[in-house]
Structures are given as C-alpha cells and as structure tokens.
C-alpha positions as CSV (number, residue, x, y, z in Angstrom):
1,M,105.0,85.2,115.6
2,H,103.6,84.9,112.1
3,V,104.6,86.8,108.9
4,R,101.8,87.2,106.4
5,P,100.6,89.5,103.6
6,Y,99.0,92.8,104.6
7,E,95.2,92.8,105.1
8,N,92.9,95.8,104.8
9,S,92.0,95.4,108.5
10,D,95.7,96.0,109.4
11,E,95.7,99.7,108.3
12,Q,95.3,101.4,111.7
13,E,97.8,99.2,113.5
14,V,100.3,99.6,110.7
15,I,99.9,103.4,110.8
16,V,100.5,103.4,114.6
17,R,103.7,101.3,114.1
18,W,105.0,103.6,111.4
19,E,104.3,106.7,113.4
20,E,106.0,105.1,116.4
21,V,109.2,104.2,114.6
22,F,109.3,107.3,112.3
23,P,107.9,110.1,114.4
24,D,109.8,112.7,112.4
25,A,108.7,111.4,108.9
26,P,108.3,114.1,106.3
27,S,104.8,115.3,105.5
28,W,104.9,113.6,102.1
29,N,105.3,110.2,103.8
30,D,101.6,110.1,104.8
31,P,101.1,106.5,106.0
32,A,97.5,106.1,104.8
33,S,98.5,107.4,101.3
34,D,101.7,105.2,101.2
35,I,99.5,102.2,102.1
36,R,97.0,102.9,99.3
37,R,99.8,103.4,96.8
38,K,101.4,100.1,97.8
39,L,98.2,98.2,97.6
40,G,98.0,99.2,93.9
41,V,101.4,97.8,93.0
42,Q,102.8,94.4,94.1
43,R,100.4,94.1,97.0
44,E,101.8,90.7,97.8
45,L,105.1,92.3,98.8
46,F,103.5,94.2,101.7
47,L,104.1,92.1,104.8
48,V,103.1,92.3,108.4
49,A,104.4,90.3,111.4
50,E,101.7,89.3,113.9
51,L,102.8,88.8,117.5
52,D,100.6,88.4,120.6
53,G,97.5,89.1,118.5
54,G,98.6,92.4,117.0
55,V,100.8,93.9,114.2
56,A,104.3,94.0,115.6
57,G,106.1,94.9,112.4
58,T,106.0,95.5,108.6
59,A,108.1,95.3,105.5
60,M,107.4,96.4,102.0
61,G,109.2,95.1,99.0
62,G,109.3,96.1,95.4
63,Y,110.9,94.7,92.2
64,D,111.2,96.5,88.9
65,G,112.8,93.6,86.9
66,H,116.4,94.9,87.6
67,R,116.7,95.5,91.3
68,A,114.6,94.9,94.3
69,W,114.1,97.3,97.2
70,V,112.7,97.0,100.7
71,Y,111.0,99.8,102.5
72,Y,109.1,100.4,105.8
73,V,110.9,97.7,107.7
74,V,109.4,98.6,111.1
75,V,109.3,96.7,114.4
76,S,107.4,98.1,117.4
77,S,109.6,99.0,120.3
78,G,108.0,96.3,122.5
79,A,108.7,93.6,119.9
80,R,112.4,94.3,119.2
81,R,115.0,91.6,119.7
82,R,112.4,88.9,119.4
83,G,113.1,87.9,115.8
84,V,110.4,90.0,114.2
85,G,112.7,92.1,111.9
86,T,114.7,89.0,110.9
87,A,111.5,87.1,110.0
88,L,110.2,90.0,108.0
89,M,113.4,90.4,106.1
90,R,113.8,86.7,105.4
91,E,110.3,86.5,104.0
92,V,110.6,89.6,101.8
93,E,114.0,88.3,100.5
94,R,112.4,84.9,99.7
95,L,109.5,86.6,97.8
96,L,111.8,88.9,95.9
97,E,114.2,86.2,95.0
98,G,111.3,84.1,93.7
99,L,110.4,87.0,91.4
100,G,114.0,86.8,89.9
101,A,115.7,89.6,91.9
102,G,119.4,89.1,92.2
103,K,120.1,92.0,94.5
104,L,118.1,93.7,97.2
105,N,118.7,97.4,98.1
106,L,117.6,99.4,101.1
107,Q,118.2,102.8,102.6
108,V,118.8,103.6,106.2
109,R,118.5,107.1,107.6
110,A,121.8,108.7,108.6
111,G,122.6,108.2,112.2
112,S,120.5,105.0,112.5
113,D,123.5,103.0,113.8
114,E,121.2,100.3,115.4
115,A,119.5,99.7,112.0
116,V,122.8,99.5,110.2
117,A,124.0,96.9,112.7
118,F,120.8,94.9,112.3
119,Y,121.1,94.8,108.5
120,R,124.8,93.9,108.7
121,S,123.9,91.0,110.9
122,L,121.7,89.8,108.0
123,G,124.5,90.0,105.5
124,Y,123.9,93.5,104.1
125,S,126.8,95.8,103.6
126,V,127.2,99.6,103.3
127,E,127.9,100.5,99.6
128,D,129.8,103.5,98.4
129,R,126.8,105.3,96.8
130,V,125.2,108.7,96.9
131,S,121.5,108.5,97.4
132,M,119.6,111.1,95.4
133,G,115.9,111.9,95.2
134,K,113.5,114.3,93.6
135,R,109.9,115.0,94.7
136,L,107.4,114.7,91.9
137,G,104.1,116.6,91.7
138,S,102.5,117.4,95.0
139,R,103.8,114.4,96.9
C-alpha cells in the first residue's frame, strides 16, 4: 500500500469509492464538483491510498491557519482492516502538522459507530460540540 497525492487520472476511481462509502450523500456533495473545488485549494492535502494497483481510499485535509480539518476519509469495503485508513490519517496528520496546525477536527455522521471507534483508536475523542452548517448559493 502506498499513500500519495491525488492525480487527475484518479478521478473515476475516487468517485466510485466515495459513492460506495457514501451512497446516501446529499445532492450538493457531487463528487466531481468536490474534487474540482479541492484541486483549487491546497491540492497537496488531497491524498489517495493505492493498494493492489487501484485506489483503495482517500483523505482530504484543509488548514485555515487556526484549525485543520479532514474530510472524505474513505476506504473501500474490500480494503478495510488492512491499515489503509490508518495510513491515510497518519499522512494527513503529518502534512497538517507540518503546516503549523495544532489541532485536527473531523465530523462523523451520526450512527457511524464503526467510524467513531476507528478514530478513537487513533487518539481522537468525541467533543461536546454542536455542529452547525448553512448552504451557500446553489451548492
């Protein structure tokens, strides 16, 4: 397994992985659009994990100078429990810490107990927060 920056040729495999892991994603989370937006901002923080010649997982990081976030941590069902998610998280953590980030945040969908357990195993904890959002424009 190898973790590396996203390449344009990865697009179709990444979309397949995201749709596999998030089949009920809302319409505004169009994978192709999300990829294009990420490539315009901190492209180097968009990572893929290669395994057996294909894209097995992804992670997207972001840093605004105050806090860092990680998004789209995805591992295909056939590659789970093989260290892919851990490798992706360790690399995105390393890159974000190198940019000066002192804290990394992430969100997990309610009811995703397996994901919560995974992040806990990496040292993350559930914080007493209310997550709020607002859709802007047509997205």
